[in-house]
C-alpha positions in Angstrom: 52.6 165.5 105.9 53.9 169.2 105.6 53.3 171.0 108.8 53.7 174.1 110.5 54.2 174.3 114.3 51.2 175.3 116.4 51.0 178.3 118.4 50.1 176.6 121.6 48.7 173.2 123.1 48.4 171.0 125.8 51.1 170.0 128.3 53.0 168.2 125.5 52.2 170.3 122.8 53.3 173.5 123.7 54.1 176.9 122.2 57.7 175.9 121.3 57.1 172.3 120.1 56.3 171.1 116.6 52.7 170.0 115.8 51.1 166.6 116.9 50.8 164.0 114.4 48.2 161.1 114.5 50.9 158.6 115.6 51.2 160.2 119.2 48.5 159.7 122.0 46.9 162.9 123.1 48.0 164.4 126.3 45.4 165.3 129.2 44.2 169.1 128.5 44.9 171.4 131.4 42.1 173.2 132.8 42.8 176.7 131.8 42.8 177.6 128.3 45.4 179.9 127.0 45.6 181.1 123.2 48.7 182.4 121.5 48.6 183.9 118.1 51.6 183.9 115.9 51.4 186.1 112.6 51.8 184.2 109.4 54.3 185.3 106.9 52.3 186.5 103.4 50.9 183.7 101.6 50.9 181.3 104.5 47.6 180.3 106.2 47.6 180.8 110.1 46.6 177.9 112.3 45.6 179.2 115.8 45.1 176.3 118.6 44.4 176.5 122.2 45.3 173.9 125.1 41.9 172.5 124.8 42.5 171.3 121.2 42.9 167.6 121.1 45.9 165.7 119.2 43.5 164.1 116.8 41.6 167.3 115.7 44.9 169.1 115.3 46.5 166.5 113.2 43.2 166.5 111.3 43.4 170.1 110.5 47.0 170.2 109.5 46.3 167.2 107.2 43.6 169.0 105.5 45.9 172.2 105.0 48.9 170.5 104.0 48.1 166.9 102.3 50.8 164.3 102.3 53.2 164.3 99.5 53.1 161.4 97.4 57.0 161.3 96.8 59.3 158.9 98.4 62.6 160.1 100.1 65.2 161.0 97.6 69.0 162.3 98.2 70.7 164.3 95.8 74.5 165.5 95.8 77.0 164.3 98.3 74.8 162.5 100.9 74.3 159.0 101.7 71.5 157.4 104.1 73.7 155.5 106.8 70.6 154.3 108.8 67.0 155.1 109.2 65.1 154.5 112.6 61.5 154.5 113.6 61.6 156.0 117.2 58.2 155.0 118.0 57.0 158.7 118.7 57.8 162.0 117.3 61.3 163.3 117.7 61.6 166.9 118.9 65.1 167.1 119.1 68.5 164.9 118.2 71.9 165.4 119.2 75.2 163.6 119.0 77.3 162.6 121.8 80.8 164.5 122.2 82.9 161.5 120.6 79.8 160.8 117.8 79.3 157.4 119.0 75.8 158.0 120.0 72.8 160.0 118.8 70.3 160.8 121.4 66.5 161.7 120.5 64.1 163.5 122.7 60.6 162.0 122.1 57.0 163.5 122.5 56.2 160.2 124.5 58.4 161.6 127.3 61.2 159.1 126.6 64.8 159.7 125.4 66.5 157.0 123.2 70.0 156.7 122.5 71.3 154.9 119.2 74.6 153.8 117.8 76.1 155.5 114.8 74.6 152.5 112.9 71.1 153.3 114.1 71.1 150.3 116.8 69.0 151.1 120.0 71.8 151.4 122.7 69.2 152.2 125.5 66.2 154.3 126.5 65.9 156.7 129.4 62.1 156.7 130.5 60.3 160.2 131.8 61.8 160.2 135.4 58.2 160.3 136.8 57.3 157.0 135.3 56.8 154.0 137.8 56.2 150.7 136.4 52.6 149.3 136.8 52.0 146.3 139.0 50.3 143.7 136.9 48.9 141.9 139.9 46.9 145.0 140.8 43.3 145.1 139.0 42.6 148.5 140.2 45.6 150.2 138.4 44.5 151.6 135.1 46.5 152.7 132.1 49.3 155.0 132.6 48.5 158.5 131.4 50.7 160.1 128.6 54.1 161.5 130.2 55.1 165.2 129.3 57.2 165.6 126.3 60.9 165.3 126.2 61.6 168.9 124.7 65.5 168.5 124.5 68.9 166.7 125.3 72.3 167.7 125.6 75.8 166.0 126.8 77.1 168.2 129.7 80.2 170.4 128.9 83.3 168.4 129.2 81.3 165.2 130.4 81.6 161.6 129.4 79.2 159.8 127.0 76.8 159.0 129.8 76.6 162.8 131.2 73.2 163.6 129.8 70.9 166.3 130.5 67.3 166.1 129.4 64.2 168.7 129.5 60.6 168.2 129.7 57.5 170.0 128.8 56.2 170.1 132.3 59.2 172.3 133.4 61.5 169.4 134.7 65.3 169.3 134.1 67.1 166.2 134.8 70.9 165.2 134.7 71.5 161.6 134.3 74.1 159.5 136.1 74.4 156.7 133.6 70.8 155.2 133.2 69.7 156.6 136.6 68.4 160.1 137.8 71.2 162.1 139.2 69.8 165.6 139.6 66.4 166.8 139.0 64.5 170.1 139.3 61.0 171.3 138.5 59.2 174.3 137.8 61.6 175.5 135.2 59.0 176.7 132.9 56.6 175.0 130.4 58.5 173.5 127.3 61.7 174.3 128.7 64.7 173.5 126.6 68.6 173.7 127.3 71.8 174.3 125.6 75.5 174.6 126.4 76.5 178.0 127.5 80.2 179.4 126.5 81.5 179.2 130.1 80.9 175.7 131.0 77.3 176.3 132.4 73.9 175.1 131.1 71.3 177.3 129.6 67.9 176.7 130.3 65.2 178.8 128.6 61.6 179.2 127.7 60.1 181.7 125.2 60.2 184.4 127.9 63.0 183.5 130.4 66.7 182.6 130.1 68.5 180.7 133.2 72.2 179.9 133.5 72.4 177.1 135.7 75.4 175.2 137.3 75.8 171.8 135.3 76.4 169.5 138.5 73.8 170.9 140.7 71.1 172.6 138.3 71.4 175.4 140.9 70.4 178.9 139.0 73.3 181.2 138.6 71.7 183.9 136.7 68.1 184.6 135.1 66.5 187.3 133.1 63.4 187.8 130.8 64.1 187.9 127.2 62.0 191.1 126.8 64.6 192.6 129.3 66.1 195.9 127.9 62.9 196.6 125.4 60.2 194.5 125.8 58.3 193.0 122.7 58.8 196.4 120.7 62.5 196.6 121.0 63.7 193.6 122.6 63.7 190.0 121.4 60.3 189.1 122.8 59.6 185.4 122.7 62.7 183.4 121.8 62.7 180.0 120.3 66.4 179.2 120.6 69.2 180.1 122.7 72.9 179.6 122.2 75.9 180.4 124.3 79.1 182.2 123.0 81.8 182.9 125.8 80.3 185.1 128.2 77.4 186.1 125.8 74.1 184.5 125.1 72.3 184.9 121.8 68.4 184.3 121.5 66.6 184.0 118.2 63.0 185.1 117.7 61.6 188.2 116.1 65.4 189.3 115.5 68.6 188.2 117.4 69.5 189.5 120.8 72.9 189.3 122.4 73.1 189.3 126.2 76.0 189.7 128.7 75.9 186.6 130.8 78.3 188.0 133.6 76.4 191.4 133.6 73.0 190.5 134.7 71.8 189.6 131.2 72.4 193.2 129.8 71.5 193.5 126.3 74.9 193.9 124.2 73.4 194.3 120.6 70.3 193.4 118.6 69.6 192.8 115.0 66.4 192.5 113.0 65.1 191.0 110.0 65.1 187.6 111.4 62.2 185.3 112.1 63.4 182.3 114.1 60.7 179.9 114.9 62.4 176.8 116.3 66.1 175.4 116.7 67.2 177.6 113.7 70.1 179.6 115.3 73.4 177.8 115.3 76.8 179.0 116.5 80.1 177.8 114.7 81.8 175.7 116.9 85.5 177.2 115.7 84.7 180.7 114.5 82.8 183.6 115.2 79.9 182.8 113.1 76.1 182.5 113.7 73.7 180.8 111.0 70.0 181.5 111.2 67.0 180.2 109.5 63.3 182.1 109.0 60.3 180.4 109.4 58.7 182.9 107.2 60.8 181.3 104.0 61.8 183.3 100.8 65.0 183.7 99.2 66.9 185.3 102.2 65.7 182.7 104.9 69.1 181.5 105.6 71.5 184.0 106.8 75.1 184.1 108.3 76.1 186.7 110.8 79.7 188.0 112.3 78.8 186.9 115.8 81.1 189.5 117.3 79.4 192.4 115.4 76.0 191.3 114.5 76.7 192.2 110.9 75.1 190.2 108.1 77.9 188.5 106.2 76.2 185.9 103.7 72.6 185.0 102.3 72.3 181.6 101.0 69.9 182.1 97.8 68.4 178.8 96.3 65.1 177.5 95.5 65.5 174.9 98.2 65.4 178.2 100.8 61.8 178.7 100.2 61.2 176.1 102.6 60.0 177.5 106.1 63.3 176.9 108.0 62.8 175.2 111.3 66.3 173.8 112.1 69.9 174.9 111.4 73.3 173.6 112.2 76.9 174.1 111.0 78.1 171.1 109.1 81.7 171.9 108.3 84.1 175.0 108.3 82.0 176.5 105.9 78.9 174.5 105.3 75.3 174.7 106.7 72.4 172.3 106.9 69.0 173.7 107.2 65.8 171.9 107.1 62.0 172.6 107.7 58.3 172.7 105.9 56.5 173.7 102.9 58.4 171.9 101.0 59.7 169.1 103.9 63.4 169.0 102.8 66.9 169.4 104.1 69.5 171.3 102.1 73.5 171.3 102.7 75.2 174.3 101.3 78.4 176.2 101.5 79.1 179.6 102.0 79.5 180.5 98.6 75.9 179.5 98.0 76.9 175.9 96.5 74.3 173.3 97.1 76.1 170.4 98.3 73.1 167.9 99.0 69.4 168.0 99.4 66.8 165.4 101.1 63.6 165.7 99.6 60.3 163.6 100.0 60.1 163.6 103.8 56.4 163.0 105.0 56.9 165.6 107.5 59.1 168.7 108.4 62.6 168.5 109.6 62.0 169.2 113.4 65.6 168.1 114.5 69.0 168.4 112.9 72.5 168.0 114.2 75.9 167.5 113.1 78.6 165.3 114.7 81.6 167.0 116.4 84.6 167.1 114.4 88.0 168.8 114.1 88.2 171.8 111.8 89.1 170.0 108.6 87.0 166.6 109.2 83.6 166.0 107.6 80.9 165.6 110.0 77.9 163.1 110.0 74.3 164.5 110.2 71.3 163.4 112.2 67.9 164.6 110.8 64.5 163.9 112.4 61.1 164.1 110.7 58.1 162.9 112.5 58.9 159.6 114.2 61.8 159.0 112.0 65.4 159.5 112.4 67.8 159.6 109.4 71.7 159.1 109.9 73.4 160.8 106.9 77.0 160.5 105.9 78.4 163.6 103.9 80.8 162.1 101.1 83.8 163.9 100.1 
């Protein structure tokens, strides 16, 4: 179905996560009700929910507002499906391993699953708080739903098993193979993580950025996203953060550059961007950023000079009318963007040539990643929509 992210929710349905679907069990509602409101772009209906909203009622409301599309999955241009996987729960994020041999998915169920490049399940990491029930104990009831896994990443310069995962209850875990190595809590509701530019891990929520040591997860530096201007002149809430050398860039109501060595001091800001979701990506080999706006429109995909903050490219296409939720670099001068209304993924070059399009997805594109490559190699793509993971080849 075509869905827009909710503005708030229960423990596994927070402000920074895509909406629940009927395939996932509802999580227990906290006692305190907090409602967040997000302004809707012109022509779009606003859906405001609270933490007491059940998963079933939210999914029902979204279904009425955005009925499922009758179309089947279709590919255009230089794209080919290598594998399609049903992950069993909504995929909130997907990421390739450094060598491209594995694709990890963070699931709303709290699990993290790792698949091979052909779509076979390698292994599953349960939520670290899960304990196996004793089948001989009749008093033990069914296990309560676990907090959602909100993101995952391979640690800088780590091996294929050096994995970090984050959870909607504020827990951050570094795995040693298939066992928990280091775990810290109280990192903020719906915390997510990204790789910093100087070997550190960036943990962030919508209102706080923290640089952490990748080995111990000890905090090195932390600052509020409103630092240096607040909601009026600053970035306000951020939905995605990326690292660039000593700088950290956050996307929300505009883009904000912070100096990671100078206490999070604001270096520069630009407006005219409305990022909602992981729709900010740093080029792996060049000083460029790509952003996607949730408001949609002909200028919803933009490319920026990362050093100066100047707009360098606007990718115009009928496909860009989608509300962009995810963006990633897929080559030296190629970007991939995906979202909802309509549910699709577009692959395009910086000269505004559409290389490929995936249409007919039943839900929005909530996760998107490209396999790491050398500058002149063609990457593979991982795309998540609902509980489905699509592994795609880009043809030459």
